[in-house]
C-alpha positions in Angstrom: 14.4 -9.0 -11.2 12.2 -11.4 -10.2 11.1 -11.2 -6.7 13.1 -14.4 -5.9 16.4 -14.1 -7.8 19.3 -11.3 -5.4 19.9 -8.4 -8.2 23.3 -8.8 -6.9 24.5 -11.9 -7.2 21.8 -14.1 -8.5 21.2 -16.0 -5.2 17.8 -17.1 -3.6 16.1 -14.8 -0.8 14.4 -15.3 2.1 11.2 -13.2 2.8 11.8 -11.2 6.2 8.9 -8.1 5.9 6.3 -6.4 4.5 5.9 -2.3 5.7 2.9 0.0 4.1 2.9 2.4 7.5 4.1 5.1 3.9 1.0 4.2 2.3 3.1 2.6 0.0 3.7 -1.1 0.0 7.6 -2.3 0.4 8.8 -6.0 1.0 12.5 -6.6 2.3 13.8 -9.8 1.2 17.6 -11.0 2.5 20.1 -12.9 -0.4 21.1 -16.2 1.1 24.3 -15.8 -1.0 25.3 -12.9 -0.5 23.1 -11.5 2.2 22.9 -8.6 1.4 19.5 -7.4 1.9 16.7 -5.8 -0.8 13.5 -4.2 -0.5 11.3 -4.2 -3.2 7.8 -2.4 -4.0 6.5 0.5 -3.9 3.1 -0.5 -4.9 -0.4 1.3 -2.9 -0.2 -0.2 0.3 -4.7 -2.2 0.4 -5.2 -0.1 3.1 -4.8 3.5 1.5 -6.4 2.1 -1.7 -9.4 1.3 0.6 -9.2 4.6 3.1 -9.2 6.4 -0.4 -11.6 5.1 -1.7 -14.2 5.3 2.0 -12.9 9.1 2.4 -14.7 9.6 -1.6 -17.9 7.6 -0.7 -18.2 9.9 2.9 -17.7 13.2 1.1 -20.1 12.2 -1.9 -22.7 11.1 0.5 -22.1 14.4 2.5 -23.0 16.6 -0.5 -26.2 14.4 -1.1 -27.2 15.5 2.3 -26.8 18.4 1.5 -28.4 19.2 -1.4 -31.5 17.0 -0.6 -32.6 17.9 3.1 -35.0 21.0 3.7 -32.8 24.0 4.8 -34.6 23.9 8.6 -33.2 20.1 9.3 -29.7 20.9 8.8 
């Protein structure tokens, strides 16, 4: 299904809202012809990807600092 056609009747979809609060990206549309609501998406939200990458960098940084600092400065 394309994002511009209703899966129920083939009518044009109007964009309503995007929700990323779950860490997944969902977009809600409403069909202009049959007036049914359609939710598309499920891909990982950008903020979640960046958050996870930042956590990994922080963990690596802590590991490096722990391994290279002399024990009397910890």
